[in-house]
N, C-alpha and C positions, 0 to 999 in steps of 0.2 A: 504493499500499500504506500503510495507516494504522498509525501507531505508538501510537495512543491506544487501548489495550485495558486492561482490568482484569486483576487477577491471579486471577480466579475467586472472590474473596471480596468483591467489590463495592468494593474499594479501588483507587484509581489508583496505579500503580507509583511515581510520583514523590512521593507523599505518604506518608512513612514516620513521620509524627508519631504519638506514642504517649501516651495519657493514663495516668498512674500516680498513686499517692497518696503524699504526703509529709506525715507527721504528720496524717493523716486529711483532707488537703485535696487536691483534684484539681489536678494539675500536668501541663500539656501539654509534652512533650519534642519537639524538632525531628526526632529520629530514633530508631530502635530500638537504635542503638549510641552510647552517650553515656558521658562520664566522670563520676566522682563530682562534680567541680566544676560541670559543666553541670547536673546534677540540682539541686545546691544553688542555683545561680543562677536556674534556672527556678522553683524553689520559693520564691525570695526569702528564703532563710534565710542567716544569717551564714556566710561561708566558713570561719570558725574552728570551726564545729560539726562533729561527727563524723556520718557518714552510715552507716546500716546497711541492708542488703538485707533482703528478706522472711525470710530464714533466719537473720538475726542476725549475719551476717558484715559486718565494716566494709568500706566501699567507699572507697578512697583517692581523693583529688582527681585524681590522674593515671591512675587505672585506668579502662580502657574496659570497659563491661559491655553485655551484650545484655538489654534490658528488654522486658517483655511488658505488654500492656494490663492495667490494674487491679492491678498489683503494688503492694504496700504497703511504702514505705521509711520509716525513722524518722531524723530528724535531731535530735541532742541536743547541748547545750553540752558542749564538750570539758573544761570545768572540773569538778572533783570536787564533787558536790553534798552531800557528807556533812557 
């Protein structure tokens, strides 16, 4: 009995990587459940930046979220730019 089957969407079950956008750049995440810190690290933005989800909500470094392909995140400097 083979355990090598796809999930019906042409994806292999072990490959959960997801491509999202951070500041309009494609970023490949290792899994569809990641923390804010993992997203920042994958996007190579400073960890001091604030990360916002596609709805404008802030994603804390230690918060695990479920991401979907092609979602757009925004990372901005935590400093006040006024």
